[in-house]
C-alpha positions, 0 to 999 in steps of 0.5 A: 265646881272643883272636886274635893277629892283627887285620885293619885297612885302612890309608889306605883301600887295602891291608889289614894284619895287626896282631900283638897280641903284638909290636905289629908290622904287616905288609902283606897285599898285598891290597885285597880284603876277603875275601882279607884276612880269609882271610889273617888267619884263616890267620895266627891258625891258624898258631900253633895247629896248627904240625904241621898247617900243615906238611902243609897247606903241602905240599898247596898246594905240590904243587898248584901244582907236582906235582914239588915234593915229590920235587925233590932238591938234585941236581935243583937242582944240575943246573938251576943248572949249566944257567945257567952257561957255559964255564969257570964251568959246568965249575967248577960241575959239578966243585964240586957233585960234592964229597963234602960235598954227598953229605949233601944230594944226595938229600934232598928240598928240602922236607925240608931243615933248616938243620942239613943245610946247615950240616953241609956248610959248614965243609968247603966254605968254601974252595969259591971264593976268596970262599967262595961255595957253588954254587947259593946254598946259604946262601940256600936254607937261611937260613944266613949266615956270614962265608964266604958271601954270596947271589947 
């Protein structure tokens, strides 16, 4: 079977992957040939075993940050509150205690699907006058709406 991604060197400096399905090129952000070969091999493997790739990603993430697999959205909310000061912090803390956040509060971040976030958005679109959700929930979950914007 023909591989989807091919490796090539552009202008003698940075390696790129060419997607033979879409015709698009993406930078691999490396000048090291062995690293580039490994990245292209990973891109080609990604399409063959999607379930296995998710498990491998979790292993890599746990190695780089042991607490990652157990981190919940409540942890994210608490850490984000620490970045606020004064009245903004008070509003933030009050806001994340809202009932719609109960839907994701104890959900591990790594297991969050966009649908988990969108279930809370209709209720929370009034959160601020601009409709901004606390801690950029829309950005973390890849959700966009006319009410929301990224911080």
